[in-house]
C-alpha positions in Angstrom: 76.5 83.7 123.5 76.1 85.5 120.2 77.4 88.7 121.6 80.5 86.9 122.9 81.1 85.3 119.6 80.8 88.7 117.8 83.1 90.3 120.2 85.8 87.6 119.8 85.3 87.7 116.0 85.7 91.5 115.9 88.9 91.4 118.1 90.4 88.7 115.8 89.4 90.7 112.6 90.7 94.0 114.1 94.0 92.4 115.1 94.5 90.9 111.6 93.8 94.3 109.9 96.1 96.3 112.2 98.9 93.8 112.2 99.0 93.6 108.4 99.9 97.3 108.2 103.3 98.8 108.0 104.3 102.4 108.2 107.0 103.1 105.6 109.8 105.4 106.8 112.4 105.5 104.0 113.6 103.9 100.7 117.3 103.7 99.8 119.1 102.5 96.7 121.4 99.6 97.6 124.2 100.8 95.4 125.2 104.4 94.8 125.5 104.1 91.0 122.8 101.6 90.3 119.0 102.0 90.7 118.0 98.4 90.1 117.9 97.4 93.8 116.1 99.3 96.6 115.7 98.7 100.3 112.4 99.7 102.0 112.4 100.3 105.7 109.3 100.7 107.9 107.8 100.1 111.3 105.7 97.0 111.9 103.0 96.3 114.5 105.5 96.4 117.3 107.4 99.5 116.1 110.4 97.4 115.0 112.3 98.2 111.9 111.3 95.9 109.0 113.2 95.8 105.8 112.0 94.8 102.4 113.4 94.9 98.9 112.3 96.2 95.5 114.5 95.1 92.6 114.6 94.7 88.9 113.5 91.2 87.9 116.2 90.8 85.2 119.0 93.1 86.2 121.5 91.9 83.6 119.1 92.5 80.8 118.3 96.0 82.1 114.6 95.3 81.4 113.0 98.2 83.3 109.5 96.8 82.7 109.5 94.0 85.3 110.2 94.3 89.1 109.9 92.1 92.1 109.3 92.9 95.7 109.8 91.0 99.0 108.5 92.4 102.2 108.1 90.1 105.2 105.3 87.8 104.1 104.3 90.1 101.2 105.9 89.4 97.9 105.0 89.8 94.3 105.9 91.5 91.0 105.3 94.7 89.2 105.3 94.9 85.4 103.9 96.9 82.5 100.4 95.8 81.6 101.3 96.0 77.9 104.9 95.5 76.6 106.5 98.8 75.7 103.7 101.0 77.3 105.1 102.7 80.4 101.7 104.4 81.1 100.1 101.3 82.6 101.5 99.0 85.3 100.2 96.1 87.3 101.3 95.0 90.7 100.3 91.4 91.6 101.0 89.8 95.0 99.2 88.1 97.9 96.0 87.6 95.9 95.7 91.3 95.1 96.0 93.2 91.9 96.9 96.9 92.0 96.5 98.8 88.7 98.8 101.8 88.3 98.1 104.2 85.4 99.2 107.7 84.4 96.3 110.0 84.8 97.0 111.6 81.5 98.7 109.8 78.6 102.5 110.3 78.7 102.3 112.6 81.7 104.7 111.2 84.3 103.6 113.7 87.0 100.2 112.3 87.9 99.4 108.6 88.5 96.4 106.7 89.8 96.7 103.5 91.8 93.6 101.4 92.0 92.7 98.5 94.2 89.1 97.5 93.8 87.1 100.7 94.5 90.0 102.5 96.2 91.6 105.0 93.8 94.5 107.1 95.0 96.1 109.9 93.0 99.9 110.0 93.3 101.4 113.3 92.0 104.5 115.4 92.1 104.4 118.6 94.1 105.5 120.7 91.1 105.4 119.8 87.4 108.7 118.4 86.1 110.2 118.2 89.6 110.3 114.6 90.8 111.8 115.4 94.2 108.5 115.4 96.1 105.5 113.0 95.5 102.2 113.2 97.4 99.2 111.0 97.8 96.0 111.4 99.8 93.2 109.0 100.7 90.3 110.1 103.0 92.4 112.7 104.8 95.3 110.3 105.2 98.5 111.4 103.5 101.7 109.9 102.2 104.6 112.2 101.2 107.7 110.8 99.5 110.7 113.1 99.1 114.4 112.9 98.4 116.7 113.2 101.3 118.9 115.5 99.2 117.5 117.6 96.4 118.0 116.0 92.9 119.6 112.9 94.5 117.2 110.0 93.8 119.3 107.5 95.9 117.7 108.1 99.3 114.0 108.9 100.0 112.2 109.8 103.2 108.5 108.7 103.5 105.9 110.3 105.7 103.3 107.6 105.7 100.1 108.4 107.5 97.9 106.0 105.5 96.4 103.5 107.8 93.5 102.3 105.6 95.6 101.4 102.6 97.0 98.0 101.9 100.7 97.2 101.9 100.5 96.3 98.2 99.0 99.7 97.2 101.6 101.5 99.3 104.3 99.6 97.5 102.7 100.5 94.2 102.8 104.2 95.1 106.4 104.0 96.2 107.3 102.2 93.0 105.8 104.7 90.7 107.4 107.6 92.5 110.8 105.9 92.4 110.5 104.7 88.8 109.6 108.1 87.4 112.4 109.8 89.4 115.4 107.7 88.6 117.7 107.8 85.5 117.3 104.7 83.3 
């Protein structure tokens, strides 16, 4: 009886973990001349396209320090941890807190996203070239690059991270986008 219970419990747990994951495929600016609204497209558990949004919280004020995201049942906000300090960000949503910090003070090319004990370095391929961003966690990689060089409106994402939460993926996407767009 105990074995049956453990088997059922492991199947239920496995289903919840796998179904909660999305594979991000691309990120596009909603408007050609405005970088305050983004559309995120990915595959869900049934390989169907799922679309979410990332947008400036107060677009009329042009306050670049507060953002909101809505993605299926995932929603939350991203904001600077301290007003005026763009080196530390915090993503809060679905009872999770993701810390996003520049690895070195005022260096926009290397960032660390942290969720509990999981630390992922997000960095540009080349210094001072924000067209390609890369991250790796336990051999799983995410590469974020512009569809057209030096055009930050459309991004392609190669997402092979299976063991990373949706919130942490959104944090990695956010920091790559934010550091690459004109403000």
